[in-house]
C-alpha positions as CSV (number, residue, x, y, z in Angstrom):
1,M,0.0,0.0,0.0
2,K,1.7,3.2,-1.1
3,A,-0.9,5.6,0.3
4,I,-4.6,6.0,1.1
5,L,-6.5,9.2,0.1
6,F,-9.8,9.9,1.8
7,D,-12.6,12.3,1.1
8,W,-13.5,14.5,4.0
9,D,-17.2,15.5,4.2
10,G,-19.4,12.5,5.0
11,T,-16.5,10.1,4.8
12,L,-14.4,11.0,7.9
13,I,-16.5,13.9,9.4
14,D,-20.2,13.9,10.0
15,T,-21.1,16.9,7.8
16,A,-23.2,15.4,5.0
17,E,-26.4,16.7,6.4
18,H,-24.9,20.2,6.9
19,V,-23.8,20.3,3.3
20,Y,-27.2,19.3,2.1
21,E,-29.0,21.9,4.3
22,A,-26.7,24.7,3.1
23,N,-27.5,23.7,-0.5
24,V,-31.2,23.9,0.3
25,E,-30.7,27.5,1.5
26,V,-28.8,28.3,-1.7
27,I,-31.6,27.1,-3.9
28,K,-34.1,28.9,-1.8
29,S,-32.2,32.2,-1.8
30,I,-32.0,32.2,-5.6
31,G,-35.7,31.6,-5.9
32,L,-35.8,28.1,-7.4
33,P,-38.2,25.4,-6.3
34,P,-37.3,23.7,-3.0
35,L,-34.4,21.2,-3.2
36,S,-35.7,17.8,-2.3
37,R,-33.4,15.0,-1.2
38,E,-34.4,13.1,-4.3
39,L,-33.5,15.9,-6.6
40,Y,-30.3,16.5,-4.7
41,G,-29.3,12.9,-5.0
42,Q,-30.0,12.9,-8.8
43,H,-27.8,15.9,-9.5
44,Y,-25.2,15.7,-6.7
45,S,-21.6,16.2,-7.7
46,P,-18.4,17.0,-5.8
47,N,-18.0,19.7,-8.3
48,W,-20.5,22.2,-6.9
49,R,-20.4,24.3,-10.1
50,L,-21.6,21.4,-12.2
51,M,-24.2,20.5,-9.6
52,Y,-25.6,24.1,-9.4
53,A,-25.8,24.2,-13.2
54,A,-27.7,20.9,-13.2
55,L,-30.1,22.2,-10.5
56,G,-31.0,25.2,-12.7
57,I,-29.0,28.0,-11.2
58,P,-28.3,30.6,-13.9
59,T,-24.7,30.6,-15.1
60,D,-24.2,34.2,-14.1
61,L,-25.2,33.4,-10.5
62,I,-23.2,30.2,-9.9
63,E,-20.0,31.9,-8.6
64,G,-22.0,34.0,-6.3
65,A,-23.9,31.0,-5.0
66,A,-20.7,29.9,-3.2
67,G,-21.0,32.9,-0.8
68,L,-24.6,32.0,-0.1
69,W,-23.5,28.4,0.7
70,H,-20.8,29.6,3.1
71,A,-23.2,31.9,4.9
72,A,-25.7,29.0,5.4
73,Y,-23.2,26.3,6.3
74,K,-23.5,25.2,10.0
75,G,-21.0,22.2,10.0
76,H,-17.9,24.0,11.3
77,E,-18.1,22.2,14.7
78,A,-19.1,18.8,13.4
79,E,-17.5,15.7,14.9
80,L,-15.7,12.8,13.2
81,L,-17.8,9.8,12.2
82,P,-17.6,6.9,14.6
83,G,-14.5,4.8,14.0
84,A,-12.8,7.4,11.8
85,R,-10.1,8.4,14.2
86,P,-9.1,4.9,15.2
87,A,-9.0,3.8,11.6
88,L,-6.7,6.6,10.7
89,E,-4.4,5.9,13.6
90,R,-4.2,2.2,12.7
91,L,-3.0,3.2,9.2
92,V,-0.5,5.6,10.6
93,A,0.8,3.0,13.0
94,A,1.2,0.6,10.1
95,G,3.5,3.1,8.3
96,I,1.0,3.8,5.5
97,P,0.9,7.5,4.4
98,I,-2.6,9.0,4.4
99,G,-4.1,12.1,2.9
100,V,-7.4,14.0,2.3
101,V,-8.6,15.1,-1.1
102,T,-11.7,17.2,-0.6
103,A,-14.0,19.5,-2.7
104,G,-14.4,21.7,0.4
105,D,-12.7,25.1,0.7
106,R,-9.6,25.5,2.7
107,K,-11.2,28.1,5.0
108,V,-13.8,25.5,6.1
109,V,-11.9,22.2,6.1
110,A,-8.5,23.3,7.4
111,G,-10.2,24.4,10.7
112,Q,-12.1,21.1,11.0
113,L,-8.9,19.1,10.4
114,K,-7.1,21.0,13.1
115,R,-9.9,20.9,15.6
116,T,-10.4,17.2,15.3
117,G,-6.7,16.4,15.4
118,V,-6.7,14.7,12.0
119,A,-4.3,17.3,10.6
120,D,-1.5,15.8,12.7
121,L,-2.0,12.4,11.0
122,L,-2.0,13.5,7.4
123,G,0.9,13.6,4.9
124,A,-1.1,15.7,2.3
125,V,-4.3,17.7,2.0
126,V,-5.8,18.9,-1.3
127,Y,-8.6,21.4,-0.9
128,G,-11.3,22.3,-3.4
129,D,-9.9,25.8,-3.9
130,D,-6.3,24.7,-4.4
131,I,-6.7,23.9,-8.1
132,A,-9.2,24.7,-10.8
133,E,-10.2,21.1,-11.5
134,Q,-12.7,19.5,-9.1
135,K,-13.7,15.9,-8.4
136,P,-14.8,13.8,-10.3
137,D,-11.9,15.1,-12.4
138,P,-8.9,13.0,-11.5
139,E,-6.5,16.0,-11.1
140,P,-7.1,16.5,-7.4
141,L,-6.3,12.8,-6.8
142,R,-3.2,13.1,-8.8
143,R,-2.2,16.1,-6.7
144,G,-2.6,14.0,-3.6
145,S,-0.9,10.9,-5.2
146,P,1.7,8.9,-3.2
147,H,4.7,11.0,-4.3
148,S,3.0,14.0,-2.7
149,V,2.1,12.2,0.5
150,T,5.0,12.6,2.9
151,P,5.1,10.0,5.6
152,A,8.2,11.3,7.5
153,H,6.4,12.0,10.7
154,Q,4.0,9.1,10.6
155,A,5.9,6.0,9.5
156,R,6.5,3.8,12.6
157,R,7.4,0.5,11.1
158,P,8.0,-0.6,7.5
159,T,5.3,-2.0,5.3
160,S,5.8,-4.4,2.4
161,A,2.5,-3.5,0.7
162,T,2.9,-1.7,-2.7
163,R,-0.6,-0.9,-4.0
164,L,-2.4,2.4,-3.8
165,M,-6.0,2.6,-2.6
166,M,-8.0,5.8,-3.0
167,C,-11.3,6.1,-1.1
168,A,-14.2,7.5,-3.1
169,W,-15.7,10.8,-2.2
170,R,-18.9,10.8,-0.3
171,A,-22.2,10.6,-2.3
172,P,-25.2,12.6,-1.2
173,P,-26.7,12.0,2.2
174,A,-29.3,9.5,1.0
175,S,-26.8,7.1,-0.5
176,A,-24.5,4.7,1.2
177,R,-21.2,5.8,2.6
178,S,-18.0,4.9,0.8
179,V,-16.0,2.3,2.6
180,C,-12.3,1.6,2.4
181,S,-11.3,-2.0,2.9
182,R,-8.7,-2.8,5.5
183,P,-5.3,-3.1,3.8
184,S,-3.7,-6.5,3.4
185,S,-0.5,-7.1,5.3
186,T,1.3,-8.3,2.1
187,P,1.0,-7.3,-1.6
188,T,0.3,-10.9,-2.6
189,A,-2.9,-11.6,-0.8
190,S,-4.7,-14.9,-1.5
191,F,-7.3,-13.3,-3.7
192,M,-4.6,-11.8,-5.9
193,K,-2.4,-14.8,-6.4
194,P,-3.7,-18.3,-6.3
195,T,-1.7,-20.7,-4.3
196,R,-0.8,-24.3,-5.3
197,T,-1.6,-27.0,-2.7
198,S,0.7,-30.0,-2.5
199,M,-0.8,-33.5,-3.3
200,P,0.2,-36.7,-1.5
201,N,2.6,-38.9,-3.5
202,R,0.0,-41.8,-3.5
203,S,-2.6,-39.6,-5.1
204,R,-0.2,-38.4,-7.8
205,R,0.8,-42.0,-8.6
206,G,-2.9,-42.9,-8.9
207,L,-3.6,-40.0,-11.3
208,T,-0.6,-41.0,-13.4
209,A,-1.6,-44.6,-13.7
210,T,-5.2,-43.6,-14.6
211,S,-3.9,-41.3,-17.4
212,S,-1.7,-44.0,-18.8
213,R,-4.6,-46.5,-19.0
214,K,-6.7,-43.9,-20.8
215,R,-3.9,-43.2,-23.4
216,A,-3.5,-46.9,-24.0
217,R,-7.3,-47.4,-24.7
218,I,-7.3,-44.5,-27.1
219,T,-4.3,-45.9,-29.0
220,A,-5.8,-49.3,-29.2
221,S,-9.1,-47.9,-30.5
222,R,-7.3,-45.9,-33.2
223,Q,-5.3,-49.0,-34.4
224,G,-8.4,-51.2,-34.6
225,S,-10.2,-48.5,-36.6
226,A,-7.3,-48.4,-39.1
227,R,-7.3,-52.2,-39.6
228,R,-11.0,-52.2,-40.4
229,R,-10.4,-49.7,-43.1
């Protein structure tokens, strides 16, 4: 395992409902029909500009909608989801670099990372306003790729794993949470590389004798057929 990259909202911190409620206020402020959870789920995207366009916000109002969202957002004091902190600490203890790639702005997420203590565990953080491209564009994940995740302060013992796992970003509140599987202790896990089991000598001799008898019967049958011709 080279590194693991997590989303933030709704994956590690319990803010999915706060994000939804802020978007409800944005739609209301602009004068569009109320934003139902069903409609939100249909058009949700980590790229809020694409989502707002899909929800019918006029193009000339999309950039300004960000200010409305920040004014309505109430998740600054949200807590980590159950089990999130212990999971991160286990990865750090295993010497696996971890990072966060979020569509959230630095002014919101940086404070949450520091307040919850997660900032001390991370080797890299990519915020939504760091680069122009937004998830689901792959560029934010590339920015947080293993060569950018510095494990200097977190590696406690070496690890032999060599693969990269990137956790998907959180879908809208009504959908299931993304789950990262527990890393294997070796890069050649049983489901990746089939193992050959040894066979007792007696069984191998029996299979060899059976194969020899079958070949002899086939040869005799072919010879008899040739004589009849």
